[in-house]
C-alpha positions in Angstrom: -18.5 21.8 5.4 -16.7 19.4 3.2 -13.3 20.0 5.1 -14.5 18.7 8.4 -16.1 15.6 6.9 -12.7 14.9 5.0 -11.0 15.3 8.4 -13.3 13.0 10.1 -13.0 10.3 7.4 -9.2 10.5 7.6 -9.2 10.5 11.4 -11.3 7.4 11.4 -9.3 5.7 8.8 -6.1 6.6 10.9 -7.6 5.2 14.1 -8.5 1.9 12.2 -5.1 1.6 10.8 -3.4 2.3 14.1 -5.6 -0.2 15.9 -4.7 -2.8 13.2 -0.9 -2.3 13.3 0.8 -3.7 16.4 4.3 -4.8 17.6 4.9 -8.1 16.0 7.7 -10.8 15.6 8.5 -11.6 12.0 10.2 -14.7 10.8 12.6 -15.2 7.9 10.6 -15.6 4.9 10.9 -18.5 2.4 12.5 -16.3 -0.2 16.2 -16.3 0.4 17.9 -13.1 1.8 15.0 -11.5 3.3 16.0 -9.8 6.6 14.8 -10.9 10.0 13.0 -8.2 11.6 12.8 -8.5 15.3 10.0 -5.9 16.0 8.2 -3.5 13.8 5.9 -0.6 14.8 3.2 1.0 12.8 2.1 4.4 13.8 0.0 7.3 12.5 3.1 8.5 10.4 3.2 5.1 8.5 -0.3 5.4 7.1 0.1 8.7 5.2 -0.3 7.9 1.5 -0.1 11.4 0.1 2.6 12.3 -2.5 2.9 15.8 -3.8 1.7 15.9 -7.4 -0.9 13.2 -7.2 -4.6 13.9 -7.2 -7.0 13.4 -4.3 -8.8 10.5 -5.9 -5.6 8.6 -6.5 -4.8 9.0 -2.7 -8.1 7.5 -1.9 -7.7 4.7 -4.5 -4.3 3.9 -2.8 -6.1 3.7 0.5 -8.6 1.5 -0.9 -6.0 -0.8 -2.3 -4.2 -0.9 1.0 -7.5 -1.8 2.7 -8.1 -4.7 0.2 -4.5 -5.9 0.2 -3.8 -6.0 4.0 -6.6 -4.1 5.7 -3.7 -1.7 6.7 -1.8 -4.3 8.5 2.0 -3.4 7.9 3.1 -6.8 9.2 0.8 -8.7 6.8 2.5 -11.7 5.0 1.0 -13.3 2.0 1.2 -16.7 0.5 3.7 -15.6 -2.3 6.2 -13.9 -0.1 4.3 -10.5 -0.5 4.7 -8.5 2.6 3.2 -5.2 4.1 0.3 -3.0 3.6 0.5 -3.3 -0.3 1.7 -6.9 -0.1 5.0 -6.2 -2.1 7.0 -9.0 -3.6 10.9 -9.0 -3.7 10.5 -8.8 -7.6 8.6 -5.5 -7.2 11.4 -4.2 -5.0 14.0 -5.2 -7.6 11.9 -3.5 -10.4 11.7 -0.2 -8.4 15.4 -0.1 -7.9 15.8 -0.8 -11.7 13.5 2.1 -12.5 15.4 4.4 -10.2 18.7 3.0 -11.4 19.9 2.3 -7.8 19.5 0.1 -4.9 17.4 2.3 -2.8 14.9 -0.1 -1.6 15.5 -3.2 0.4 13.2 -6.2 1.2 12.9 -4.8 4.7 11.4 -1.6 3.2 8.2 -3.6 2.4 7.3 -3.5 6.1 7.5 0.4 6.1 4.0 1.7 5.0 5.5 4.9 3.6 8.1 3.2 1.6 5.5 0.7 0.4 3.4 3.5 -0.9 6.5 5.1 -2.4 7.2 1.9 -4.3 3.6 1.7 -5.5 3.8 5.3 -6.9 7.2 4.6 -8.5 5.7 1.6 -10.4 2.4 3.3 -11.3 4.3 6.5 -12.4 6.6 4.4 -14.6 4.0 2.0 -16.2 0.8 3.8 -15.6 1.4 7.7 -15.7 -2.2 8.4 -16.4 -3.2 6.7 -13.1 -5.9 4.6 -14.7 -7.5 2.6 -11.9 -8.1 -0.6 -13.8 -4.5 -0.6 -15.3 -3.2 0.1 -11.9 -4.9 -3.0 -10.5 -3.8 -5.1 -13.5 -0.2 -4.0 -12.9 -0.4 -4.5 -9.2 -2.1 -7.9 -9.1 -2.1 -9.2 -12.7 -3.5 -12.6 -11.9 -6.3 -11.3 -9.6 -9.9 -12.2 -10.8 -12.5 -9.6 -11.6 -13.8 -9.9 -8.0 -10.6 -8.3 -6.8 -11.1 -5.3 -9.1 -14.7 -4.9 -8.0 -13.6 -5.2 -4.2 -11.0 -2.5 -4.7 -13.3 -0.2 -6.6 -16.1 -0.7 -4.2 -13.8 0.3 -1.3 -12.5 3.2 -3.3 -16.1 4.5 -3.9 -17.1 3.8 -0.3 -14.0 5.9 0.9 -14.7 8.7 -1.6 -18.3 8.9 -0.6 -17.5 9.1 3.1 -15.0 11.8 2.4 -17.6 14.1 0.7 
């Protein structure tokens, strides 16, 4: 019984994500060196947040964070040069590359939902290996008010309850 409810919840989430993501034109960002992206496409493949080894609740938490950060819009651009579904900054891209000890991620990768989630998991696995939700939010948006934490946790609980 639980399996079909989970499937329906994910199907509904996927439908919402696809309806939000559309072809878009992107401009150079104010942070120097950002690539100009002519067109981007979001599809069902770009919203998968699963990573082998992470628990189910962590995946739901990631979905809630995506919803609060950008409502799933892979072309979202914030006021601090934060881009994509998880509003990733250039500094975070640099930190991921430092953790990995290579230049595996580019600024353009922030527009790719799968790579954004991968960067999120790299940062969290490195600094927050226990996957504590409140520590994760503090790491992700250190200057955010308590209302941001409440909003993410409320969305997490909503998604979790709908998947039961």
